[in-house]
Structure formats: structure tokens, C-alpha cells
C-alpha positions in Angstrom: 0.0 0.0 0.0 2.9 2.3 0.8 4.3 1.6 -2.6 1.0 2.7 -4.3 0.9 6.0 -2.4 4.6 6.6 -3.1 4.1 6.0 -6.8 1.1 8.3 -6.9 3.2 11.1 -5.3 6.0 10.6 -7.8 3.5 10.8 -10.7 2.0 14.0 -9.3 5.5 15.6 -8.8 6.6 14.6 -12.3 3.5 16.1 -13.7 4.0 19.3 -11.7 7.6 19.6 -12.9 6.7 19.0 -16.5 3.8 21.6 -16.3 6.3 24.2 -15.0 8.6 23.7 -17.9 11.2 21.3 -16.3 14.8 22.1 -16.6 16.5 24.9 -18.6 17.7 22.5 -21.3 14.2 21.4 -22.4 13.3 22.0 -26.0 11.8 25.4 -26.9 8.0 25.7 -26.4 7.9 23.4 -23.4 8.7 25.9 -20.7 6.5 28.3 -18.8 4.4 30.8 -20.8 4.6 34.4 -20.0 1.8 36.8 -21.0 2.6 40.5 -21.5 -0.2 42.7 -20.4 -1.0 46.0 -22.0 -2.1 48.9 -19.8 -5.8 48.6 -19.0 -5.9 44.7 -19.2 -6.9 42.6 -16.3 -4.4 40.1 -14.9 -5.3 36.5 -15.8 -6.1 34.0 -13.1 -4.4 30.7 -13.2 -6.6 28.0 -14.6 -9.2 30.5 -16.0 -9.6 31.0 -19.8 -7.8 34.0 -21.2 -10.3 36.7 -22.1 -9.2 40.1 -23.1 -10.8 42.7 -20.9 -10.3 46.4 -20.7 -10.7 48.2 -17.4 -12.8 51.4 -17.5 -10.8 54.3 -16.2 -12.1 55.8 -13.0 -12.6 59.6 -12.8 -9.6 61.3 -11.1 -10.1 63.1 -7.8 -9.1 66.3 -9.5 -12.2 66.1 -11.8 -14.5 65.5 -8.8 -13.3 68.5 -6.7 -14.3 71.9 -7.9 -11.7 74.6 -7.5 -12.7 77.5 -5.2 -11.1 80.9 -4.9 -8.8 81.3 -1.9 -8.9 84.4 0.3 -5.1 84.8 -0.1 -4.3 88.2 -1.5 -2.5 88.3 -4.9 1.3 88.7 -5.0 2.6 92.2 -5.7 3.8 92.5 -9.3 7.0 94.4 -10.2 5.2 97.2 -12.0 2.5 97.7 -9.4 2.5 101.2 -7.8 3.0 101.3 -4.0 0.9 104.0 -2.4 1.3 102.9 1.2 3.4 104.5 3.9 6.2 102.7 5.7 5.5 102.4 9.4 9.1 103.3 10.2 8.6 106.7 8.5 5.7 107.5 10.9 6.9 108.8 14.3 5.1 107.6 17.5 4.5 111.2 18.6 2.8 112.3 15.5 1.1 109.0 14.6 0.1 107.1 17.7 -0.6 103.4 17.2 -3.9 101.8 18.2 -6.2 98.9 17.4 -9.6 99.6 15.8 -11.2 97.9 18.8 -9.5 100.0 21.4 -10.2 103.3 19.4 -13.9 102.5 19.1 -14.1 101.5 22.8 -12.5 104.7 23.9 -15.0 106.8 21.9 -17.9 104.7 23.2 -16.9 104.7 26.9 -15.2 108.1 27.3 -16.6 110.4 24.5 -15.5 113.6 26.3 -11.8 112.7 26.2 -12.0 110.8 22.9 -13.5 113.8 21.1 -10.2 115.6 21.6 -8.7 113.0 19.2 -10.9 114.2 16.3 -8.6 115.8 13.7 -5.5 113.9 14.8 -3.7 111.2 12.9 -3.4 107.5 14.0 -1.9 104.3 12.8 -4.8 101.8 13.2 -4.6 98.1 12.9 -7.6 95.7 12.8 -9.3 92.7 11.3 -11.0 93.5 8.1 -14.8 93.4 8.0 -15.2 94.6 4.4 -13.5 96.7 1.8 -14.4 98.2 -1.6 -15.9 101.4 -3.1 -18.8 103.2 -1.6 -21.7 104.9 -3.4 -19.7 108.1 -3.9 -16.9 106.0 -5.5 -14.5 106.4 -2.6 -12.4 103.4 -1.6 -12.7 102.3 2.0 -12.0 99.5 4.5 -14.0 98.7 7.6 -12.3 97.1 10.6 -14.2 95.0 13.2 -14.5 96.7 16.6 -16.6 94.6 18.9 -20.2 95.4 17.9 -19.0 98.5 16.1 -16.6 99.3 13.3 -13.9 101.7 12.3 -14.2 102.8 8.7 -11.3 104.3 6.8 -11.8 106.3 3.6 -8.6 106.2 1.5 -6.9 109.3 0.2 -5.0 107.2 -2.4 -4.9 103.5 -3.1 -4.6 101.2 -6.1 -7.2 98.6 -7.0 -4.6 95.9 -6.4 -3.8 97.2 -2.9 -7.6 97.4 -2.1 -8.0 93.8 -3.1 -5.5 92.9 -0.4 -7.9 93.9 2.3 -9.6 90.5 2.5 -12.3 89.7 5.2 -10.8 88.5 8.5 -7.3 89.5 7.3 -5.3 91.8 9.6 -4.2 95.1 8.0 -3.1 98.6 9.0 -3.8 102.1 7.8 -2.9 105.6 8.8 -5.5 108.3 8.7 -7.2 111.3 10.4 -10.1 110.7 12.8 -13.1 112.4 11.3 -16.4 111.5 12.9 -17.9 109.4 15.6 -21.5 108.0 15.2 -22.3 106.8 18.7 -25.8 105.5 17.7 -24.4 103.1 15.1 -20.9 102.8 16.8 -19.0 103.8 13.7 -15.8 105.7 13.9 -14.7 107.2 10.6 -11.1 108.1 9.5 -10.4 110.2 6.4 -7.3 110.6 4.1 -6.2 107.1 4.9 -3.3 105.3 3.4 -2.0 101.7 3.6 0.7 101.2 6.3 3.4 98.7 5.3 5.4 96.9 7.9 3.2 97.2 11.0 
């Protein structure tokens, strides 16, 4: 009985070796068969009939995601005019520094002392609420100031510079305090210019 099992195993092993192509010195055409696949064809499964299939391309992720504009301001071009003032050129004595929020709070809480600042120039920094051109065609930027706002009307600014005042971005201007609307909590500065480097 052992002899029968051993001979069956030898037959199976011999069949396996001959199916794999045997040794390197066997005649041509008796070795393993290699199939070259072209891009898009499915890989054949051992023992299954060879059927040429073409995979359908899946849409790329780039086609599925729509591009949306970013709030990042455009880069300054070499020929763009710069109309801003350098903060280093503005002395602390003549141009005190303040945030839009602090300036609005001072006018709201202590109007008697704050009114003395009307007509004086300040460097103001704040988070942009909105920017653009008003009904009169004047360019402006409004900074957040709690529940109020500080609005700066520009004396001179290019369209490219105005586009850099993106909502929630932090920017600085220098201007002269003009009016305080206590009912609407709006402090307005006139003759404003962009401040660079603050």
C-alpha cells in the first residue's frame, strides 16, 4: 500500500515539474508561458480561460473636486504702484498706534476725552470686516471693533492694494479721525493710506 501511495506522489510531482517547464535544457516551447499585459488589461487568473478585458478608467479626484477661490491676496507685481506708507517713517509722537477695537471702545466709553482726538492722525490696525468702493466712488475699508466698526476712507490706493484687504485678514492704515457715530458705533477716519510693515 505504501508503494502505491509513493508512486502516486511521484507521478504528481513529475506532472508538476513538466507543467512548469522542467529544466533549462528542455526544447523550446515546453517551458512556462509568460503573457505580456498592455495597460488597462486585467491580470489573468491561473486555470481560467484568457479573455481580453479592458478596465474602465475611474474619474480622477481632480475632476471631482471643484476649484474654489482662496482668500489669499494676490502677490505684488513688479510694475505695481506702491501707495502705502512705511511704518518706520511714521513717528510715534505724530502718529500714535492703536487697534480699531481700542479706538472704538474709547469713543464709546469716554466720549468727552475721545472727542479731543478728532482731527488727529493715528496708525490703526484691525481685522477687516469689508473693503471696496462706496456709493460716492471712494475706496474704503471697515475694521471690526466689537459690535461697532472703524471705517477708513482712502486718500489714495490702487485697486490691487484694495484687493489685499480680505475679510478677516489683519491690516493697518494711517488716517485722520473724522467723525464718531455713537448711535451706530461707527468711527470714521479720512485721508487714509495703507501702512506697510506694521
